[in-house]
C-alpha positions as CSV (number, residue, x, y, z in Angstrom):
1,M,0.0,0.0,0.0
2,K,1.3,3.4,-0.9
3,R,0.9,6.4,1.4
4,N,-2.1,8.7,0.2
5,A,-0.7,12.2,0.2
6,K,-4.0,13.7,-1.2
7,E,-6.1,12.1,1.6
8,I,-3.6,13.2,4.2
9,K,-3.7,16.9,3.0
10,I,-7.4,16.7,3.0
11,W,-7.5,15.2,6.4
12,L,-5.2,18.0,7.6
13,L,-7.3,20.8,6.1
14,R,-10.5,19.4,7.8
15,K,-8.9,19.1,11.0
16,G,-7.5,22.7,10.7
17,L,-3.9,21.5,11.0
18,T,-1.0,22.6,8.8
19,I,2.2,20.9,7.6
20,T,4.2,23.5,9.5
21,G,2.3,23.2,12.8
22,L,2.5,19.5,12.8
23,A,6.2,19.6,11.9
24,E,6.7,21.7,14.9
25,M,4.8,19.2,17.1
26,A,7.0,16.4,15.8
27,G,10.2,18.2,16.2
28,V,11.0,18.0,12.5
29,S,11.4,20.4,9.7
30,R,8.4,21.3,7.4
31,P,10.3,19.6,4.3
32,V,10.8,16.3,6.3
33,L,7.1,16.3,7.3
34,S,6.2,16.9,3.7
35,H,8.6,14.4,2.3
36,T,7.0,12.0,4.6
37,I,3.6,12.7,3.7
38,H,4.3,12.2,0.0
39,G,6.0,8.8,0.8
40,E,9.5,10.1,-0.2
41,R,10.6,9.5,3.5
42,N,9.6,7.5,6.4
43,N,10.6,9.7,9.2
44,R,9.3,8.1,12.4
45,R,8.8,11.3,14.3
46,A,6.7,12.8,11.6
47,L,4.6,9.5,11.2
48,K,4.0,9.4,15.0
49,A,3.0,12.9,15.0
50,L,0.3,12.1,12.4
51,V,-0.9,9.1,14.1
52,A,-1.0,11.0,17.5
53,A,-3.1,13.9,15.8
54,G,-5.7,11.2,14.6
55,C,-4.6,10.8,11.0
56,P,-6.3,7.5,9.9
57,K,-3.5,4.8,9.5
58,R,-4.9,3.6,6.2
59,F,-3.8,6.8,4.6
60,L,-0.2,6.4,6.1
61,A,0.9,3.0,4.9
62,L,3.0,2.7,8.0
63,P,6.4,0.9,7.9
64,E,5.8,-2.8,9.5
65,D,7.9,-1.9,12.6
66,M,5.4,0.9,13.4
67,K,2.4,-1.2,12.8
68,T,3.5,-3.8,15.6
69,R,4.3,-1.0,17.9
70,R,1.2,1.0,17.5
71,E,-1.1,-2.1,18.1
72,A,0.8,-3.0,21.0
73,L,0.3,0.5,22.7
């Protein structure tokens, strides 16, 4: 499954969140979060921030190691 950047951006817009704001929450730069949203990177901090903010996991195509840990938490 591929990360769905379009759906993630729509979700961010509906929740009133910005890439910049979420990047600050995650402690990463805006480009890192943007590249992660587009599937060009798998930055764990960025992905964890998206999950913590409530982004549907089906949009994120989480790496296997994050799926296991998230389900265990």
